[in-house]
KOLTI-826823 format. One record per atom (N, C-alpha, C): x negated, y negated, z. Coordinates in steps of 0.001 Angstrom, whole numbers, padded with zeros to 6 digits, always signed. Example, Ala and Ser with C-alpha at 12.3 -4.5 7.8 and 13.67 -1.06 7.14 Angstrom:
-013190+005690+007800-012300+004500+007800-013200+003300+007800-012850+002250+007080-013670+001060+007140-012900-000030+007870
END
This chain:
-066478+090482+016383-066170+089360+017174-066927+089481+018480-067536+088414+019052-068202+088559+020374-067557+087630+021361-067498+088141+022554-066861+087331+023638-067474+087674+024962-067506+086739+025858-068044+086794+027167-066850+087073+028076-067008+088019+029027-065989+088321+030049-066197+087386+031202-065070+086750+031586-065029+085994+032856-065174+086990+033973-065570+086598+035164-065806+087474+036315-064587+088339+036585-063458+087654+036639-062220+088459+037077-061844+089451+035947-062059+089106+034685-061799+090035+033590-062781+091228+033682-063967+091059+034078-064911+092149+034208-064471+093034+035352-064131+092491+036474-063714+093260+037626-062400+093994+037293-061444+093376+036723-060179+093971+036403-060334+095039+035357-061315+094854+034410-061522+095990+033406-062163+097164+034078-063061+096898+035061-063726+098029+035640-062746+098874+036567-061841+098150+037126-060901+098860+038050-059515+099166+037399-059416+098950+036167-058235+099233+035333-056913+098487+036023-057237+097289+036429-056236+096445+037091-055140+096037+036098-053893+096164+036451-052815+095725+035519-052779+094229+035254-053458+093453+036075-053532+091981+035818-054252+091686+034569-055090+092615+034059-055848+092326+032843-054876+092252+031667-054840+091078+031009-053897+090900+029897-054062+091837+028727-053014+092109+028087-052942+093074+026956-053896+092773+025877-054031+091530+025465-054930+091157+024409-056417+091293+024895-056639+090964+026173-058001+091085+026736-058325+092584+026755-057466+093442+027292-057769+094825+027355-057976+095409+025939-057243+095039+024957-057367+095567+023586-058777+095068+023033-059143+093788+023295-060463+093350+022842-061549+094131+023498-061574+094298+024815-062593+095067+025556-062650+096440+025009-061520+097079+024815-061509+098508+024354-061965+098766+022964-061897+097785+022143-062206+097900+020669-063825+097916+020537-064261+099020+020217-065757+099189+020154-066390+098294+019020-065609+097776+018100-066188+096963+017065-066507+095590+017624-065989+095187+018754-066242+093834+019402-067507+093956+020241-068179+092759+020232-069319+092579+021128-068912+092019+022414-068914+092896+023515-068500+092407+024824-069721+092090+025598-069728+090938+026200-070898+090477+026900-070496+090046+028340-071459+090219+029260-071276+089753+030635-072435+088921+030965-072191+087746+031444-073152+086757+031856-073842+087190+033142-075160+086944+033265-075842+087060+034502-075288+086264+035558-074617+085135+035221-073894+084230+036122-072762+085034+036789-072019+085805+036080-070982+086565+036698-071490+087609+037605-072529+088280+037284-073141+089293+038092-073682+088709+039377-074319+087480+039234-074754+086738+040406-073618+086274+041290-072475+085872+040716-071322+085479+041506-070830+086657+042236-070690+087833+041633-070273+089077+042256-071242+089428+043439-072532+089311+043206-073534+089717+044179-073339+088787+045458-073127+087514+045235-072981+086575+046341-071662+086911+047077-070607+087184+046395-069339+087451+047031-069364+088782+047805-070081+089789+047242-070199+091021+047978-071061+090720+049270-072098+090001+049192-072934+089802+050314-072314+088979+051470-071334+088132+051139-070605+087343+052167-069285+087943+052525-068942+089091+051965-067698+089785+052393-066467+089308+051589-066570+088487+050544-065408+088017+049858-065037+088999+048688-065831+089967+048409-065598+090975+047418-066073+092290+047917-065139+093302+047827-065507+094684+048196-065550+095569+047011-066556+096401+046950-066681+097408+045885-066729+098760+046621-066295+099789+045871-066170+101180+046495-067531+101869+046707-068571+101303+046002-069879+101995+046011-070904+100922+045988-072174+101265+045711-073238+100187+045643-072905+099370+044401-073494+098170+044357-073381+097219+043233-073848+098009+041975-074879+098665+042026-075431+099388+040854-074370+100342+040283-073845+101223+041192-072916+102211+040741-071493+101715+040365-071100+100661+041131-069764+100119+040905-069684+099139+039691-070734+098416+039487-070780+097360+038440-071731+097692+037351-072989+097775+037635-074049+097876+036613-074001+099158+035754-073790+100323+036438-073733+101575+035748-072596+101547+034672-071405+101223+035135-070279+101215+034087-070512+100299+032937-071203+099104+033165-071526+098250+032104-072394+099002+031044-073412+099685+031595-074371+100334+030727-073672+101504+029991-072803+102240+030611-072125+103352+029991-071182+102837+028900-070681+101653+029013-069715+101177+028008-070334+100216+027052-071699+100222+027024-072449+099373+026097-072062+097905+026123-071861+097376+027346-071542+095908+027579-072976+095291+027749-073278+094358+026939-074550+093632+026961-074568+092550+027961-075663+092297+028615-075807+091184+029605-076415+089991+028891-075769+088867+029127-076233+087632+028603-077059+086836+029639-078375+086745+029438-079120+085966+030335-078848+084456+030306-079174+083734+031366-079137+082307+031379-080404+081770+030716-080318+081075+029617-081380+080560+028856-081457+079036+028968-082648+078483+028782-082712+076939+028750-081714+076305+027867-081340+076885+026736-080386+076203+025884-079038+076166+026552-078719+077078+027402-077471+077062+028184-077427+075956+029215-078564+075635+029769-078658+074629+030746-078502+073181+030051-079014+073094+028805-078808+071911+028063-077249+071648+027753-076702+072775+027363-075206+072689+027048-074492+072441+028394-074878+072964+029476-074195+072769+030730-074189+071247+031144-075396+070626+030930-075461+069200+031197-074594+068321+030339-074304+068843+029183-073369+068041+028253-071941+068239+028505-071549+069226+029346-070124+069549+029622-069486+068370+030404-068216+068060+030067-067497+067155+030855-067139+067909+032233-066849+067071+033259-066556+067703+034580-065112+067948+034837-064573+068944+034046-063196+069324+034207-063026+070277+035449-064103+070764+035881-064014+071906+036780-065252+071902+037692-065196+072232+038962-066337+072143+039857-066981+073523+040077-066361+074577+039621-066944+075925+039904-068117+076060+038996-069387+076254+039606-070576+076319+038909-070744+077539+037969-070071+078659+038397-070125+079856+037559-069254+079739+036314-068065+079163+036497-067215+078950+035328-067892+077963+034327-068456+076954+034912-069059+075944+034093-070284+076556+033248-070942+077469+033840-072033+078155+033095-071460+078979+032082-070445+079679+032289-069755+080570+031284-069394+079692+030156-068791+078590+030453-068283+077648+029349-069500+077222+028516-070611+076870+029259-071768+076353+028516-072345+077517+027603-072360+078724+028180-072885+079882+027399-072003+080089+026121-070686+080090+026336-069813+080294+025183-069969+079142+024150-070019+077954+024558-070228+076875+023627-071586+076977+022888-072643+077252+023711-074064+077272+023150-074233+078437+022191-073599+079564+022484-073747+080792+021636-072629+081099+020792-071607+080185+020664-070448+080318+019793-069649+081673+020171-069390+081779+021428-068701+082954+021911-067300+082574+022391-066371+083538+022364-065050+083367+022918-065149+083796+024326-064162+083556+025169-064199+084020+026503-062904+084843+026794-063087+085970+027489-062020+086772+027912-061632+086316+029348-060522+085599+029500-060206+085004+030833-058758+084615+030871-058205+084695+032055-056838+084202+032368-056880+082743+032729-058116+082263+032979-058266+080904+033475-058196+079867+032346-057147+079024+032451-056864+078029+031375-057834+076874+031338-058694+076761+032445-059641+075662+032479-060570+075756+031308-060844+076904+030796-061755+077075+029626-061190+076368+028412-059909+076230+028271-059303+075473+027198-059752+074053+027153-059970+073508+028288-060389+072115+028438-061802+071877+027951-062563+072970+027852-064004+072958+027385-064047+073293+025907-062934+073383+025215-062917+073720+023848-063604+075060+023496-063260+076008+024445-063737+077443+024277-062504+078276+023964-062606+079101+022885-061505+079901+022521-061342+081031+023500-060196+081160+024041-059915+082085+025165-058983+083251+024653-059439+084471+025030-058653+085692+024668-057936+086075+025995-056681+086181+025925-055927+086681+027072-054626+087260+026577
END
């Protein structure tokens, strides 16, 4: 099974935060699953770090990118097909990063690991 991590799920998994749901943690920890992180989430984190809304204990590379590589988490680029899907989405939500994640999940037939119920409105299967 393949699923995309929402930004908070990624951060909570990296920091072993207890807010990460049990099903989400089990999915991420199961090496048989394909765990993906969108470039959109990495972009969102980089923006938040640069404006002081997100703090990491080390550099972005060591705190975020290196653990992803060590845990064989693949990065999902934003492709033109995702933009086509994005344009077809209804406007349930204004957050551009969440909308891109929904478009990527729909376009690539992925589930999403997220506590955010807004993804249910986009007909994306959510793991939490």
